[in-house]
Structure formats: structure tokens, C-alpha cells
N, C-alpha and C positions, 0 to 999 in steps of 0.2 A: 504493500500500500504506500510505503514511503517512496518507492520508485515512481509511483504516479506523481507524487508531489515533486520529486526531483526533476521529472520531465517538464514540469510547469515553470520551473525557475528560468531566469534569463541567463544564468551562468551554469557551467557544468564542471564536474570533477571526475576523477578516474574510477571511482567506485562508490557504492552506497555507504560503505563504512566511512570513507573520507567525507562524503556529503554530510553525514550525521555529525562528524567531528568539526567540520567547518561551521555548520549551523550553531553548534555548541559554543565555539569560539566567538562567533558573531554576537551571540547573546551575552557572553561574558564581557566582550569588548564594550558593549553599550550599557551594561548594567553593573559593572564592578570597576574598582579603581585600579586593580592590577590583574588584567585578564590573563597574562602569561603565567603568573604564579597560580591563579585559580585553576587554569586549564591543566597545568602540570600536576596539581594535587588531585584533580578529578580523574585524570587518566593515568596517574602514576607514571608520568613520562618525564624526560629531562627538559630543561628550559629551552634548549636549542630546538627541540621538536615543536614545542609550544610557540616559539617565535616564528617558525616556518608557517604554522597555521594562521598566525596573526597576519603575516605578510599576504597570505592568500585572501583573507577577509578584507584587508585594506585595498587589495588590488582588484576585487571582484567588480566594482563599479567602474573600473577603468578598462574592462574587457570589451566594451561596446559603447557607442555614443549614446548619450541620454536623449538627444532630440533628433527628430527626423529632419533632413535637409532637403530643400527644393533643388531644381535643376541648376540654379546659380550658386548652390552651396550655402544658401542662407538658412538659418534655423527657422523651422515653422512654429516652434513653441510646443510641439506635441511631445510629451514625455513618453518614450517607448517603454520605460520601466513600469508604466502604469497601464499597460495593454490589458483591457478587460474582455477581450474576445476569447471564445472557448472553442476548442475542437475536441469534443468528447472522445472520439475514436482514437485520435493521436495520444491523448492522455492515458486511456485504458490499455492501449497496445504498446506503450513505450517501454521496451525492454522486458516485457513479461507477457505471458499468454493469458488474455483476458478470460477466456472460457474456463480455464483451469482455476483461475482466481475466484471467479464467480461460484463455481462448484464448491470450492473449499469454504468460501464465505458462507454459503447457504447451509453448510453442515454445522455452523455455530448456532447456539441458542440466541434468543432475542436479546438478552442482556449483553452477551458477548458482542453481538453485531452492533448494538447501540453504542457501547463503550468505544469500540474501534472507530465507528463512523464519526461520532461526536468529537472524540479526542484528536483524531487525525484530520478533522475538517474535510472529510471526503464523503460524497454521496455514492454509494455502490450501485444505485439504480441508474443514474445518468452519467456518473463519472466526474461530476463537477467538483473542483477543489475550492474550498472556501478560504476565508482569511485565517491565516495561522494565528494572528494576534487575537482574533475573536473566538477562538475555540474555547469550549468550557473548561474551567479548572476542575480539579478532582473534587473540590468542595461542591461545585455546582453539579457534577455528575452524581455525587452522593445523594443530593437532594432528589434527583430523578428516581433513585431507587431507595425508597423509604427504609430506614433502619440501618443504612450503611453510613460509614464515616469516610472522611477524605482518604485516610490511609487504606481503608477497606476498598474504596473505589479504585485506588491506584494498584493495589494487589490484584484485584479482579481484572483490571485492564491489562496488566503484565501477563497474567495467566491466559487471557484471550489472545494476546500476541503470540505466546508460546504455542497455544493450541492451533492457531491459524498457520504458524510456521510449519508445524508437523504435518498439517493437512496439505499445505502447498508442496512440501517435500514429497509426500506420498503421491501427489498429482504429477510430479516431475516438473513443476513450474520453477523451482529454484533449488539451490543447495544451501545447507546450513551447517554451522559449527556450534556446538555447545561447549561452554567452558565452566569448570568449577574448581575452586582452589582446594588443593589437597594439603599443602603445608606452606609455612612462610617463616622467614628469618628476619628479625628486626634489629636494626642498629640505630641508636639514638631516636627511638620512637618512630622510625621510618622503616618501611619494608624494603630490605636490601636484596632479598632473593625469595623466590617462591616456586612451588611446583604446582602446575595446573593439569588437571585431566581434561581431555577434549574428546568429543564424539563427532563423527562424521555423519551428516544427514540423519541425525536423531536415531541412529540404529547401530547395533553391534557393540563390540567391546570398546572400552575407552582407552585412548592413548595417553601419554604423559609428555609434558614439555617443561623443562627447567628454565626459569627466567632469572637472569642476573641483572637487576635493575641498576646497580651501581656502575656496571661496565656497559650496560645497554646491549647485552647479548643473550642468546637463548640456545638451548640444545634439545633436540628431540630425543627423549629417553625411550619411548615406545610409540610406534605408529598405531593409530586407531584402525579398526576394521574399515574397509573401503577407502583408506588413505594409502593406497598401494602404488599410486603413480610416482614416477621419478621426481616430479616436481613437488611432491608432498603438499598438494594444493590446499588441503584442509588445515594442516598445521600452519602453513604460511598465512592463511586467512585469519588465524587466531592472533598472529603477531602484532597487527596494528593496535590492538587493545592494550598492549603492554609497552609499546614504544621501543621494543627490542628488535634485534636482528639475529638471524641464524649464523 
């Protein structure tokens, strides 16, 4: 579903993971005093990597002109960043197979569907992407389901995301990597190293990856089932969340 939103943006990045991290940095840049430090804490990465994401955020609006120009090169005053036209087919088909997404989505219950549509500001009937700023908060979502709290609504939303991911993997619409921390080593209250288990496509035996956050390196201890390609595609997909390299 986030791929639909990524396709609606005026800028592009190399992957959905990078898209999420760029959006996160953009929010921190506009809402905190030290975006680099906050980003580094959030993703447990070094400051150099956080600086790179900040450069991307600052450069996004320089990747295209803001205004349409006429034949003489004069600005018409039309801000192309505020384009409000919609092409529902392009949105739904952008990088993902819409029929498989729809089938997976329909297997969710009403509450799960509502949480996903409201929180992601996407209509799964017509494909329209709404305002990201205007999406409901978890407090507002909790009001929609009486007896729930904001934290309860957030947990329910994340479970719905996980369930939809499993259904999409089963449909062959995407691939996914699951991560869970097995152990960690702290130095001066900071995590210096950790071992994570990872699973490929939500199925089979879990593999293990050792992360050294101080040196920014990682080592595959054991490959997960289905991660048998020479490129170790699933293990490599897990690395951006740590800021490390193999």
C-alpha cells in the first residue's frame, strides 16, 4: 500500500525501504531541532548515514522545477508540486499487481481494512491517495472502535500490516523479510552489537545475522530457508534497518 503512495510522490528513491526512511527524515527535519541525531537514534545508525538522508531530503525539491514555463521560458505561476489530478490505474498498478493486492485486502476483516485505509490515507475501492497530513491519528482511530485506546489502535494497525504482508507474500505480489532481535551487547548504554534472526517470505527456518554497530559491519551466521541465492537477497534487504554493511 505504501508503494501506491510512493508512486504518487513527485520524487523517487531506489526502494520502498529508502522511501520510508526519507519520509522519516523529512518529518524529523521539520519537527525537531537536531534531525540527524534523532534519525541516528531511531534507526540505530551512524551520523554519517543520517547526514546522507538529510542531504536527500534537502535536495528533493531541487529535482524538478516548481513552476510550469511557457514557450518563452516565462513562469506561468502554476505550482507543479500541487498537481491535484488523479490517474487511479497508474497508482494501483505502480510496481505491484493490483488484483493480487485486492484479493489479499479482501481477506482482512472490516476492522483491519478500516485501520489500513484510514491510517495510510488510501481508498482501496478507487485507489485515491488522500492527504498524508490529514490522516487520522491513533487516538482518532481508537474513537472509531469503541473500547480501544490509542496504543491499542496502533497495535491493531501493526498486526493488520503484518497480516496483509503475509497475504501478499502468499499471493506472490511481493517478498518480505522478518527481523527479530535474539541478543544484544551494550556499551555505555548504547547497543554496540546484536544478533538478529531473519525469515525469508514469512516461511521456513530463521537465519541469523550478527551486527557490529560500532564498526558498521554485519556477518551472516546462518542463511534462512529460501535465502539460497548467491546474492543472499533477503539478508541484504535486512541490512538497511541497521545501517551496517556485509
